[in-house]
Each structure stands twice: as structure tokens, then as C-alpha cells.
C-alpha positions in Angstrom: -105.1 -19.3 14.0 -102.1 -21.4 13.0 -99.9 -18.3 12.7 -101.0 -17.0 16.0 -100.2 -20.3 17.7 -96.8 -20.4 15.9 -96.1 -16.8 17.0 -97.0 -17.6 20.6 -94.8 -20.8 20.6 -91.8 -19.0 19.1 -92.2 -16.1 21.5 -92.3 -18.4 24.4 -89.2 -20.3 23.3 -87.4 -17.0 22.8 -88.4 -15.5 26.2 -89.0 -18.7 28.1 -86.9 -17.8 31.1 -88.5 -14.3 31.6 -92.0 -15.7 31.0 -91.5 -18.5 33.4 -90.1 -16.1 36.0 -93.1 -13.9 35.6 -95.5 -16.8 36.0 -93.8 -18.3 39.0 -93.0 -14.9 40.4 -96.7 -14.1 40.2 -97.5 -17.3 42.0 -95.0 -16.6 44.7 -96.4 -13.0 45.0 -99.9 -14.5 45.4 -98.7 -17.0 47.9 -96.9 -14.3 49.9 -99.8 -11.9 49.8 -102.3 -14.6 50.8 -100.1 -15.7 53.7 -99.6 -12.1 54.7 -103.4 -11.6 54.7 -103.9 -14.7 56.8 -101.4 -13.7 59.4 -102.1 -10.0 59.5 -105.7 -9.8 58.5 -107.2 -12.9 60.0 -104.9 -13.6 63.0 -104.1 -9.9 63.7 -100.4 -10.4 63.8 -98.3 -7.2 63.5 -97.5 -6.3 59.9 -93.8 -6.7 60.2 -94.0 -10.1 61.7 -96.6 -11.2 59.2 -94.3 -9.9 56.4 -91.4 -11.9 57.7 -93.3 -15.2 58.2 -95.0 -15.0 54.8 -91.6 -14.3 53.3 -90.0 -17.3 54.9 -92.7 -19.7 53.6 -92.6 -18.2 50.2 -88.8 -18.5 49.8 -89.0 -22.3 49.9 -91.6 -22.3 47.1 -89.6 -19.7 45.1 -86.4 -21.7 45.4 -88.0 -24.8 44.1 -89.8 -23.1 41.2 -86.8 -20.9 40.2 -84.4 -23.9 40.3 -86.7 -26.3 38.5 -88.8 -24.3 36.0 -87.2 -20.9 35.5 -83.4 -21.2 35.5 -83.4 -25.0 35.1 -80.4 -25.6 37.3 -78.3 -28.6 36.4 -76.5 -28.9 39.7 -77.2 -32.3 41.1 -74.6 -33.0 43.8 -75.5 -32.1 47.3 -72.7 -29.6 47.8 -73.7 -27.6 44.7 -77.4 -27.6 45.6 -76.6 -26.6 49.2 -74.5 -23.7 47.9 -77.2 -22.7 45.5 -79.8 -22.8 48.2 -77.7 -20.8 50.6 -77.0 -18.1 47.9 -80.8 -18.1 47.1 -81.8 -17.6 50.8 -79.0 -15.0 51.2 -80.3 -13.0 48.3 -83.9 -13.3 49.5 -82.8 -12.1 53.0 -81.4 -9.0 51.4 -84.5 -8.3 49.4 -86.7 -9.1 52.5 -84.9 -6.2 54.3 -85.8 -4.1 51.2 -89.5 -5.1 51.7 -89.4 -4.6 55.4 -87.9 -1.1 54.8 -90.6 -0.3 52.3 -93.3 -1.5 54.8 -91.7 0.6 57.6 -91.4 3.7 55.6 -94.8 3.5 53.9 -96.9 2.2 56.8 -95.2 3.5 59.9 -93.7 6.8 58.6 -96.0 7.8 55.8 -99.2 6.1 57.2 -100.0 4.6 53.8 -102.4 1.6 53.7 -100.5 -1.6 54.6 -101.9 -3.7 51.7 -100.9 -1.0 49.1 -97.5 -0.8 50.8 -97.1 -4.6 50.6 -97.9 -4.4 46.9 -95.3 -1.8 46.2 -92.7 -3.7 48.3 -93.5 -6.9 46.4 -93.0 -5.4 43.0 -89.6 -4.0 44.0 -88.6 -7.4 45.5 -89.7 -9.4 42.4 -87.5 -7.2 40.1 -84.5 -7.4 42.5 -84.9 -11.1 42.9 -84.9 -11.8 39.2 -81.6 -10.0 38.7 -80.0 -11.6 41.7 -81.1 -15.0 40.6 -80.0 -14.6 36.9 -76.7 -12.8 37.5 -75.5 -14.5 40.7 -77.4 -17.6 42.0 -78.3 -19.6 38.9 -75.6 -18.2 36.6 -74.4 -20.9 34.2 -70.9 -22.0 35.2 -68.4 -21.9 32.4 
């Protein structure tokens, strides 16, 4: 049991950023999906509007978790944090258009179930967001 614990601890330390991204990405996914279900399923709001509103609320959560727990940004002055947030939101806007495009193509054009389409869109968005965050937004400054 000690070896297993040691292996898990060492693996976490080695892949901490990716593991944390998966954990918080999953939580953001769940939040986004639940919010989408509430707006589209319970309130009957159109799927594109529900997608956009659930996205906006999830972005605030994702910025905080990515900045704090995943990429552990050390920026502390207001100007740097503001720039980081603007870059984060800009990248998320780009990937939201990706998700809206997936929803439009799958639901409106191909007539695929909207919840399955939402799942496909979210997987693509999570992958794209990781690379944008790692390579552009929270990149360590030299």
C-alpha cells in the first residue's frame, strides 16, 4: 500500500498541471452542462442562447480555477491580472464560437440530439482551452 501511495504521489507531482486541469475542466464541464440543462431543459430557452449563457457563467469559474489551481499564476498587479483575464476571455470567446458551430452543425443541420451534441462540443472546447491557456494565457514570462 505504501508503494501505491508513493507512486500516486509521485505521478501527481509529475503531472500536476494536467491532472488539475482535468479535474477543474471536468468541474467546469459539469457546471456548464448543468446550467445548459437548467436553461434549455427546465426553462425551455433556445439551445444556442442556453449554450451562450451557460458558457458565460462557466468562464468566470474556469478563470479562477485555472489561474489559482492549474497554472498557478503569479501575476499580482492589477494590470497583469486584467490582461490575463482579457486574454482568457478572448480565448474562451474563440472556443465558444467553436462550440456554437458544433451545436449548429450537429443539431440544426444534422438533427443530432442536442445533449449529445453539447457533449461533443464540450470535449473539443476543453482540449482547445487547455492548449490556449498553457501556450498563451498563463505562459510563464521569462
